[in-house]
ZADOVEX-831219 format. One record per residue: residue in three letters; y, z, x of N, C-alpha, C, O, CB in turn. Coordinates in steps of 0.2 Angstrom, whole numbers, plus 5000, padded with zeros to 4 digits. Glycine has a CB too. Example, Ala and Ser with C-alpha at 12.3 -4.5 7.8 and 13.67 -1.06 7.14 Angstrom:
BEGIN
ALA497250395066497850395062498450395066498350425071497850455057 SER498950355064499550365068500050395064500650405067499750295070 
END
This chain:
BEGIN
MET505947795064505747855066506047905064506647915063505947855071 VAL505647955061505848025057506248065062505848085067505148075053 THR506748075062507248125067507348195064507448235068508048095069 ASN507248205058507448275054506948305053506548285049507748275047 PHE506748365056506048395057506148475056506748505057505748385064 CYS505648495052505648575052505248595057504648565058505348595044 LEU505448645061504948665066504648725063504948765060505248675075 VAL503948725065503548775061503148795068502748765070503048745054 TYR503248865070502948885075502948975074503449005074503348865081 SER502348995075502249075072502549115078502749165076501349095071 ASN502649095084503049145088503749135087504149175087502949155096 VAL503949075086504749075085504949105078505549135077505048995085 VAL504549095072504649135067504649215068505049265066504049125062 ALA504249225071504149305073504749335076505049385074503449325078 THR504849295080505549305084506249315081506549355082505649255088 GLN506349255076506849255072506849315067507349345066506749195068 LEU506249335065506249385058506149455062506149505058505649365052 GLU505949465068505849525071505149545069505149605068506349575069 LEU504649515068503949535065503549545071503449505076503649465059 PRO503149595071502749595076502049585074501949585067502749665080 GLY501549565078500849555075500649475074500149465072500749595070 LEU501249435074500949375070500449335074500549355080501449315068 VAL500049305073499649265078499949205081500249165077499049235074 PRO499949195087500249135089499849075087499349075085500249125096 GLY500249025088499948955084500348885088500948895090500148945075 PRO500048835088500348775091500948755087500948765081499848725091 VAL501448725091502048685088501848635084501348595086502448665093 HIS502048625076501848585072502648545070503148585070501348625065 LEU502648495069503248465066503248425060502948375060503548415070 VAL503448445055503448425049504048385046504548415047503348485045 PRO503948335044504548295042504948325035504648345030504148205040 ARG505648335036505948375031505848345024505748385019506748375033 ALA505748285024505748245018505148275014505148265008505648175019 SER504548305017503948325013503948395012503448425009503348305016 ALA504548425016504448505016504948545010505548515009504748535023 ARG504748595006505248635002505548685007505248745008504948654996 LEU506148675009506248725015506948775010507448755010506648685023 ALA506748825008507048865005507548895010507348915015506548915001 PRO508248905008508748935012508549005014508349035009509348935009 ARG508649025020508449095021509049145018509649135019508449105028 PRO508749185014509249225009509549275015509249295020508849275003 SER510149295013510649345017510349405019510549445024511349355014 TRP509949425015509549495016509049505020508849565021509349525009 VAL508749435023508149435027508149495033507749525035507949365030 HIS508749495036508949535042509149615040509249665045509449495045 ARG509149625034509549695032509049725029508549705026510249685028 GLU509249785030508849855025508949845019508549855015509149925027 GLU509649825016509749825009509449765006509349715009510449835008 LEU509349754999509249704995509649694989509849744986508649704993 PRO509849624988510249624981509949674975509349684974510249544979 ARG510449704972510249754966510049724960509749754956510849794964 ASN510149644961509949614955509349564955509149524951510449584952 ARG508949594961508349554962507849604963507949654966508349514966 LEU507249594959506649624960506249604967506349544969506249604954 VAL505949654969505549644976504849644975504549684971505749704983 ALA504549594979503849584978503449574984503749554989503749534975 ILE502849594985502449574992501849544989501549564984502249644998 ASP501649484993501049444990500449454996500449415001501349364989 LEU500049494994499349494998498749454997498649444991498949554998 PHE498449425001498049365000498449304997498349274991497349374994 ALA498949285002499549244998499249164998499549124994500249255003 GLY498749155002498649075002499049025003499349035009498349054998 CYS499248985001499748935002500348954999500848935001499548864999 GLY500348994995500949024991501049004984501649014982501548994994 GLY500548994980500648984972500949044968501249034963500048964969 PHE500749104970500849164968501649174970502149174965500449214971 SER501749164976502449174978503049134975503549154973502449164985 LEU502749074974503249024971503349024965503849004962503048954971 GLY502849064960502849084953503349134952503849144948502249114950 LEU503249184958503849254957504549224958505049244956503649324963 GLU504449184963505349164964505549124959506149134957505449114971 MET505149084955505449054949505649104944506149104941504849004946 ALA505249154944505249224939505949264942506149314939504549274941 GLY506249234948506849284950506749344955507149384957507249324945 TYR506049354957505849404963506249374969506449324971505049414964 ALA506249434973506449414981505649434984505349484982507149474986 VAL505349384987504749404990504849434997505049405002504249334991 TRP504649484998504849515005504349515010504549505016504949585004 ALA503649515009503249505015502649475011502549485005503149565019 ALA502149435015501649415013501049415018501249425023501749345010 CYS500449415017499849415021499249365019499049355014499549475021 GLU499149325025498549285023498149275030498449265035498849215020 VAL497549275029497149265035496949205037496749195043496649295035 ASP496949155033496749075034497349045038497849055036496449035028 PRO497149015044497848995047498148925044498648905045497648975055 PHE497648895041497948825038498348855032498948845033497248755034 ALA498148895027498448905022499148945024499748945021498048945018 ALA499048985030499749025032500148975035500748985035499649095038 TYR499948925038500348875040500848835034501548835035499948825043 THR500348825029500748775023501248835021501848825021500148755016 TYR501048905020501648955018502248955021502748965018501449005017 ARG502148955029502748955033503148895031503748905032502648965040 CYS502948845030503248775029503648785023504248775023502648725027 ASN503448825017503748825012504148885010504548885005503448825008 PHE504048935014504349015012504649035020504449085022503649085008 PRO504948995024505149015031505649085030505849115036505548955034 HIS505849105024506249165024505749225023505949285024506849145017 VAL505149225021504649275020504349305026504149265030504049255016 ARG504249355027503849395033503149385030502949405025504049475033 LEU502849345036502149325035501749355040501749335045502149245035 PHE501349395038500749425043500149385042499849375037500549515040 GLU499949355049499349315049498749355050498549355056499449265053 ALA498549385046497949445048497449465042497649455037498249515050 ASP496949485044496449515039496649565037496849605041495749515042 ILE496649585030496849635026496449695029496749755030496849625019 ARG495949685030495549745032495749775039495549825041494749735031 GLU496049745042496249775048497149785048497449785054496049725054 MET497449785043498149795041498249855041497849895038498449775035 THR498849885044499049945043499849935040500249885041499049995050 TYR500049985037500749975034501250025036501650045032500649995026 ALA501250035042501750075046502350035048502950055047501450115053 GLN502249975049502749935051503249925046503149895041502449875053 THR504049935048504449935044504549875041504849875035505049955048 SER504349815043504449755039504049755033504149715029504349705043 TRP503449795033503149785027503449845022503149835017502349795029 ARG503949885023504249935018504949905017505349925021504149995021 PRO505049875012505749865010505949925007505549975005505749805005 PRO506749925007506949985003506750004997506650064996507549995002 ARG506549944993506249974987505549914986505649864989506849974980 LEU505149934982504549884980504449894974504249954971503849894984 ASP504549824970504449824963503649804961503349834956504949774961 LEU503449764965502849714962502349704967502649684972503049644959 LEU501849714969501249704974500749654970500449684965500949784978 VAL500749594972500149544970499649534974499849534980500349494968 ALA499149504972498549474976498049444972497849464967498149534979 GLY497949384975497449344973496849344975496649294978497549284972 LEU496449394975495749404978495449344978495549304973495349464975 PRO494949334984494449284984494049284978493649334976494049304990 CYS493949224974493549214969492849204970492449214965493749154965 GLN492649184976492049154976491449204975490949194972492049124983 PRO491549264977491049314976490949314968490449334966491249394980 PHE491349304963491249324957491249254952491449254946491649384954 SER491149194956491149144952490349134950489849144953491449104956 THR490349094943489749084941489549024945488949024945489649064934 LEU489848984948489648934953489348964960488948924963490248904954 ASN489349034961489049054967488749114967488749154971489549064972 ARG488449114960488049174957487449194962487249254962487849164949 HIS487149154966486649174970486849204977486549254979486149124972 ARG487349174979487649214985488249264984488449284989487749154990 GLY488549264979489049304978488949384979489449414982489149304972 ALA488349414978488049474978488149494985488249554987487449474975 ARG488049444990487949464997488649455001488749475006487349415001 ASP489049424997489749415000490249475002490349514997490149374994 ALA490449485008490749545009491449545006491749595005490749555017 ARG491649485004492249485001492349524994492949524991492349425001 ARG491749534991491749574985492049634985492349654980491049584983 TRP492149664991492449734992493049734994493349784996492049774997 LEU493449684995494149674997494649714992495149734994494449594997 GLY494449724985494849764981494949844983495349874981494549764975 LEU494449854988494649924990495149934996495349984997494149964992 ASP495249864999495849865005496449865000496849905001495849785010 PHE496449814995497049804990497249884988497749904989496849754982 LEU496749934986496950004984497250034990497650074989496250044981 ARG497050014996497350055003498050035002498450075001496950035010 ALA498149975002498849945003499349974996499949994997498649855001 LEU498849974991499350004985499450084985499950104983498950004978 ASP499050114989499250184991499650194996499950244996498650204992 ALA499750155001500250155006500950125005501450155007500050135010 LEU501050075000501550044998501850074991502450064990501349964998 ARG501550104987501750134981502250084976502750104974502050204982 PRO502050024976502449974972502550014964502150054962502049894971 ARG503049994961503150014954502649974949502549994943503950014953 ALA502449914952501849884947501349844951501449844957502149824941 PHE500849814949500449784954500049724949499949744943499849834958 VAL499849674951499349624948498949604953499149584959499749574945 ILE498349594950497749554954497449504949497249514943497149604957 GLU497449444952497149394949496349364952496149374957497649334950 ASN496049344947495349324950494849284944495049304938494949394954 VAL494449254945494049224940493949274934493849334935493449194943 ALA493849234928493749274922493249324922493249374919493649234916 THR492649304927492049354926492149414930491849464929491549314928 TYR492649414935492849484939493049534934492949584936493449474943 ALA493349524928493549584923492949614922493049674921493849554916 ARG492349584922491749634919491449664926491049704925491249604915 SER491549644931491349664938491349744939491849774937491749624942 HIS490849774942490849834946491349844950491649904950490249834950 GLU491649804954492149794959492849804955493349834958492249734962 ALA492949784949493549774945493549854942494149874942493449714939 ASP492949884939492949954938493149994944493650034942492349974937 GLN492949984950493250024955493950024955494350074955492950004963 LEU494249974955494849954956495349984951495850014952494949884956 ARG495049984945495450014939495550084940496050104940495250004933 HIS494850124941494850194942495250224948495550274948494150204943 GLY495250174954495750194960496350194958496750234961495650164966 ALA496650144954497250134952497550194948498050224949497350064949 ARG497050204943497250254939497350334942497850374940496850244936 ASP496950344947496850404951497550414955497750464957496250414955 LEU497950354955498550344959499150354955499750354957498550284962 GLY498950354948499550364943499750304939500250314936499950384947 TYR499350244939499650194936499250184929498650194929499650124942 HIS499550154924499350124919499050054920499450004921499850134914 VAL498350054919498049994921497749954915497549974910497450014926 GLY497749884915497549844909497349784912497549764917498149834904 VAL496849754908496549684910496749624904496749644898495849684911 SER496849574906496949524901496649464904496549454910497649514900 ILE496449414899496249354902496649304900496749304894495649334900 LEU496949264904497449224901497149134904496849124909498249264904 ASP497449094900497249024902497948994904498449004901496848964896 SER497948974910498448924912498648874908499248874907498248894918 VAL498348834903498548794900499048814894499548784893497948764897 ASP499048884892499448924888500148934891500548944887499148994886 PHE500348924897500848944899501148874903501548884908500748994903 GLY501048814900501448754904501048714909501248654910501948774909 VAL500448744911500048714915499648654913499348664907499748754919 ALA499548594917499248544913498448544914498148494916499448464914 GLN498148604914497448624916497148684913497448734913497448624922 ARG496548674910496248734908496048784914495648764919495548704903 ARG496248844914496048884920495948944917496548974917496448894926 ARG495448974915495449054912495349094918494949084922494749074906 ARG495749144919495849194924495949264922496249284916496449174928 ALA495649304926495649374924496349404928496549374934494849424927 PHE496749444925497349474927497249554926497149584921497949444923 LEU497249584932497149654931497849684934498049674940496449674936 ALA498149724930498849744932498949814930498649844925499549694928 GLY499449844935499549924933500249924934500549884936499249984938 SER500449984931501250004931501350074930501050104925501649964927 LEU501750094934501950164932502450184927502950154926502250194938 GLY502350224924502650244918502550224912502750264908503250234917 GLU502250164911502150134904501650084904501550064910502650104901 PRO501250064899500750014900501049944900501649924899500350014893 VAL500649904904500749844906500949794900500649804895500249814910 GLN501449744902501749704896501449634898501549614904502549704896 TRP501049594894500749544897501149484893501549494888500049544896 PRO501149424897501449364894501249334887500649334885501449304899 LEU501649314883501449284877501449204877501949174880501949314872 PRO500849174875500949094877501449054875501749074870500349054875 SER501649014879502148974877502148904874502548874871502548964882 HIS501448894876501148824873500548814870500048854872501048784879 GLY500348784866499748774861499748784855499448754851499248814863 GLY500148844853500048874846500548824842500848784844500248954846 ALA500448854835500748814830501448834832501848784831500548824822 GLU501748874834502548884834502648884841503248894843502848954831 GLU502148864846502448844853502448774854502248734850501948884860 GLN502648754860502548684863501948654863501448694864502848674870 PRO501748594862500948574864500848584870501348584874500748504862 HIS500148584872499948584878500148524883500248474880499148584878 ILE500248534890500348484894499848444895499348474897500648504899 THR499848374895499348324897499248304903499648314908499348274893 VAL498748274904498648234911499148184913499448174918497948194912 ALA499348154906499948104907500448114908500848084911500048064902 GLN500748184906501348214907501448234914501948224917501548274903 ALA500948274916500948304923500948254928501348264933500248344924 LEU500548194928500548124932501048084932501148044937499948084931 ALA501648094927502048044926502448034933502648084936502348064921 GLY502547964934502947944940502747934945503047914949503447984941 LEU502047954947501547944953501247874952500947864947500948004953 PRO501347834957501147754957500247774955500047824957501347704967 LEU500047724951499347734950498947714956498447734957499147694944 ILE499147664960498847644967499147704971499747714971498947554970 PRO498847744974498947794979499547764984499447704985498247824984 ASN500047794986500547754991500447794999500647765003501347764988 GLY500047844999499947875005500447935006500447975011500047825010 HIS500947935001501547985003501348055000501148064995502447955000 ALA501548105005501448175002500748195000500648234995501948194995 TRP500148165002499448174999499348134993498848144989499348244998 HIS499848084992499548044986499147994990499347934991500247994981 SER498548004991498147964997497347964993497048014990498248015005 SER497147904993496347894991495947934996496147945002496047804990 ARG495347944993494847984997494647915002494447865000494248014991 PRO494547945009494247895013493647885013493247915010494447915019 LYS493347825017492647815017492247815011491747845012492447865020 VAL492547795006492147795000491547735001491747685001492647784995 LYS490847754999490347704999490447654994490747674989489747724998 ASP490147594995490247534990489847554984490047534978490047474994 SER489247594984488847614979489247664975489147664969488247654982 SER489647704977490047754974490647714970490747744965490247804979 LEU490947654973491347624970491147594963491547574959491647594974 VAL490347574963490047534959489947594953489947574947489447504963 ARG489847654954489747704949490447724947490547734941489247764952 TYR490947724951491747744948491747684942491847704936492447724954 ARG491647624944491747574938491547574932491747554927491547514940 ALA490947604933490547614927490647674922490347684917489847614930 VAL490947714924491147764921491747744916492247724918491347814925 PRO491647754910492147724904492747754905492847814907491947724896 ARG493247714903494047744904494147794899493947804894494647684902 ASP494647844902494847894897494347934895494247934889495147864890 GLY493947984899493648024896492848004897492348044895493848034888 GLY492647954900491847944901491548004904491848054907491747874906 ASP490847994904490548044909489948014912489847954911490448104905 ARG489548054915488948014919488447994916488147954919488648054924 PHE488348004909487847994904488047904903487647854904487848044896 ALA488647904900488847834899488947794905488847734904489547844896 MET488947824911489047784916488247764918488247704921489347814922 ALA487747804917487047784918486747724913486247694913486547854918 ALA487047734908486847684902487147614905486847564905487247704894 HIS487747614907488047544909487847524915487747464916488847554910 LEU487547564920487147544926486547514925486347464928487047614931 ASP486147544920485447534917485647454914485247404915485147594910 ALA486147454910486247394907486247334911486047284910486847384902 ASP486647344918486847294922486247294929486447284935487647294925 ASP485647324926485047314931485247364938484947344943484947244932 LEU485647404937485847444943485647524942485947564946486647444943 GLY485247534938484947594938484747644943484647704942484547584935 HIS484547604949484447644955485047674958484947714963484147594959 LEU485647664956486147694958486247754955486747784957486547654959 VAL485947784950485947844946485547894949484947884949485847834939 PRO485747934952485348004956484748024950484948034944486048074959 VAL484148034952483848064947483948124944483548144939483348064949 CYS484248164947484448234944485048224939485248274936484648294951 TRP485248164939485848154934485748134927486148134922486448104936 ARG485048114926484748074922484648154915484648144909484048024925 GLY484448204919484348254914484948314915485548294915483648294916 HIS484648374915485048424915485748414910486248414914485148434921 ARG485748404903486148394900486548464898487048464894485948364895 ARG486348504900486648574898487048614904487448654904485948624896 VAL486848584910487248614916487748564919487548514920486748644922 ARG488348584920488748544923488848474922488948434927488748544928 THR488948444914488948384911489548364914489548304914488948394903 ASP490148394917490748364918490548314924490848264925491348414919 VAL490148324929490048294934490148214934489848174930489548314936 PHE490548204939490748124938491048094932490848034930490148084940 GLY491448134928491648114922492548094924492848124928491548184915 ARG492748064920493448044920493948104917493648144912493647974916 MET494448114918494948154914495148114909495148054909495548174917 TRP495448154903495748114898496648104900496848144903495648144890 TRP496948054898497648044899497948104892498548124894498047964898 ASP497648114887498248144882497848224881497948264876498348084873 ARG497448244886497248304886497348344893497448314898496448314884 PRO497348424893497548444900496848434903496248424901497748534899 ALA497048444911496448434914495848494915496048544912496648424921 PRO495248484917494848544918495048584924495548564928494048524918 THR494648634925494948674931494848644938494348614940494548744931 ILE495448644941495548614948495248664953495448714954496248604950 ARG494648644955494248684960494448654968494848604969493348684959 THR494048694972494248674980494148604982494448574986493848704984 GLU493548574979493348494980493548454975493148414973492648484982 PHE494148464972494148414967494248344967494348314962494548434964 TYR494248324974494448264976493648224976493648164978494848264983 LYS493248254975492548244975492248234967491948284964492148304979 PRO492248174964491948174958491348204956491148214951492048124957 GLU490948214962490148234961490248304960489748334958489748224968 LYS490848344961490948414959491148434952491248484951491348444963 GLY491348374949491748394941492048344939492048294944492248454940 ARG492348334933492848294929493448274934494048284932493048334923 TYR493248234939493948234944494048154945494348134949493748264953 LEU493848114941494048044941494548034937494648064932493448004939 HIS494947984940495647964937495547944929494947924927496047904941 PRO495947954926495847924919495747854917495447844912496347944915 THR496047804922496047734922495847704927495547654927496647704920 GLU495947734933495947704940495247724943494947774942496447744945 ASP494847674947494247684949494247724956493947704961494047624949 ARG494447784955494447834960494447904958494547914952494947834964 PRO494447954962494548004962495348034961495747994963494148034967 ILE495448084958496148104958496448124966496048144970496248174952 THR497048114967497248134974497548204975497648244970497848074977 LEU497548224980497748284982498548294979498648354976497748294991 ARG498848264979499648264976499448274968499648324964500248174977 GLU499148234965498948234958498648304956498848334951498448164956 GLY498048324962497948394959498348454960498348494956497348414962 ALA498848444965499448484965499848494959499948554957499848464970 ARG499948434956500348424950500048464944500348494940500348354949 LEU499448444944498948484939498948574939498948614935498148454941 GLN499048574946499148664948499848684946500048744947498948684958 SER500348644943500948644942501348664949501948694949500948704938 PHE501148634955501548634961502148574960501948514958501148634968 PRO502648584963503148524961503048484968502748504972504048554960 ASP503348424967503248384973503548404979503348374984503448324972 GLU504048444979504448474985504048524989504148534995505248514982 PHE503648544986503048594990502748554994502548494992502348634986 ALA502748575000502448535006501748565009501748615011502948535012 PHE501248505008500648525011500648475018500548415018500148515005 PRO500648515023500648495029500148415030499548425028500648545033 THR500348365033499948305034499548305039499048255040500248245035 ASP499648355044499148355050498648405049498448435054499548375055 MET498348415043497748445041497248385039497348325039497848485035 THR496648415037496148375034496248375027496548425024495448385037 MET495948325023495848325015495548395013495848425009495448275012 ASN495048415016494748465014495148525014495048565010494148475017 GLN495548535020495848605021496448615017496548665015495948615028 VAL496748555014497348545010497048555003497348594999497648485010 ALA496548535000496148534994495948604993496048624987495548484993 ARG495648644997495548704998496148754996496048794991495348715003 GLN496648744999497148774997497448764989497648804985497748755003 ILE497548704988497748694980497248724975497448764971497748614979 GLY496648704976496148744972496048804971495748824966495748724973 ASN496148844977496148924978496848944974496748994971496148944986 ALA497348914974497948934972498048974966497648954962498348884973 VAL498449024963498649034957499248984956499748974959498849114957 PRO499148954949499648904947500348934947500448984943499448884940 PRO500848904950501548944949501748954943502149004942502048914951 LEU501548914939501948924931501548984929501849024925502048864925 LEU500948984929500649054927500849104931501149154928499849054927 ALA500849094937501149174941501949184938502149244937501249164951 ARG502349134937503049144934502949184927503249234926503449064933 ALA502349164924502349194917502249274917502549314913501849164912 VAL501749284921501549344923502149384926502349434923500949344928 GLY502449354931503049394932503649414929503949464930503149374936 THR503649354924504249374921504149424915504649434911504449304919 ALA503549434913503349494909503449554911503749604908502749484907 LEU503149554917503249634921503949644922504149704923502849644927 ALA504349584923505049594927505449634920505849674921505449514930 SER505349604915505649624908505549714908506049744908505149584902 ALA504949734909504949804909505149824915505549874914504249824908 LEU505149804921505449834927506149844926506449904928505349794932 ARG506449794924507249794924507449844919507849884921507449724921 THR507149854913507249894909507249964910507750004908506749874906 ARG506649984914506550044918507050074923507250124923506050044922 ARG507250024927507750024932508450034929508950074931507649954937 GLY508550004923509350024921509849964921509649914923509650084926 ARG510349974918510849924918510949904926511049844927511649954915 ALA510849944931511049924938510749844939511049804941510749974944 LEU510149844937509749764937509949724932509649664932509049764937 ALA510249744927510249694921510649634922510749584917510649734914 
END
C-alpha cells in the first residue's frame, strides 16, 4: 500500500497561498513517487523576492512546459493562469509553490496583489495553436481562440513586464493576429521581434518548428543560438537517446503504458510496418503480399503527397517528428515505436518533448487528457533556451545587483 501522498486540492492550495478566485475541485491523492514536488521557496509568502532571481508569470500555462523551462533557466515563476482543469491539476502537482489561477484569461483582472510581484521581468504565453495550425485550416478561421492575443495585450498593459514571449505554431508569425499583437506591443513601448525556432536545435529529440514573438523594453530582443545540429554544435538528440532506459515492453509505470483496446486488425497492421522508419506504403505492400490487402484503408493507397507519415515508424537514429496531441494514435502520424509493434507510450512522448521522468502526469486522468497536455506543451528545453537568452539581457540591464 502506498502511504506517502501529495495532497492536491485547489481549495487547500488557495488557503495556503492566500489566493482568491481559484476554482474548487475534488481531493486527489498522487503517489509521491510519481510527482515532482519542488520545495516551496521561502519567498512565496513574502512581498520581497531574492535579488538574484528573475521573476516570470506564465499565462496559458498548460501542464507547465514553459514554467519548467524557465525554472531550469533560473527564473522564479511567480504566478500562472490555466483554464483547462486537467492541465491545471497537473500544473499544481508539479509546481505547488506557484500561484495558479484556474480561470479564463478573457475574464481575468490583474488588480489582485497576487498577480503583482514586487517586480516582473518576463511574461510568457503559449497561445492556443489550433486556430493557426495547418491541420485545422478549415475551422481555424472561425475559432474564437484566434483573438486571445488581444487578452494577452491587456495583461501586458496591466502588468508591464520588462520582457514578454509568445509561442505558437510557425504559421502564426504570418497571421493578422500576430501583426495586431506586434503593433499593440510596440505602442506600449516594447521592441518586438519574431523568430522561428526548431526544438531539435536546442537539445529536444523532436523536430518542432515554432514561432516566438517577443518584446523587450529598452533594447532589441536577444534570441538563443542553436546548441545542437551544426558543425560546431553537439549532434541532434535521437529517439534512441531520448528513450534510453525505458523498458521496450511498457511496464505501466508513470504512463509508460500501452494503448488499451487495440483491435486485432490494428496489431496486424503494426507488424506489417517495417522496423526503424517504415511507412504505410511499405505496410500496404507487405499486407498485399500476404493476401491481407483488405486491411489497408482505401484512402491510404493514394494521397502520397498528404500526411505520408501516417502509420509510420520512428527511426532510432533520428529525432522524432512533431509530438501532437494524439501521438498515441499511429493513424495520426509517424507514432509507431521504431521496433516494437505498438504506438509510443505517453511517457515516451513526454521524454521526446524533453519532460524529465520526475514530472508527474496524474494517473487518474484518461490517456487522451494527458496526451493533450503533453502534445500542447512548450518543450521545457526549448523554453529554457529562450528564457536563458532573454535572461542574459535582463540581468545586464539590471546591473551588478543581479549578476
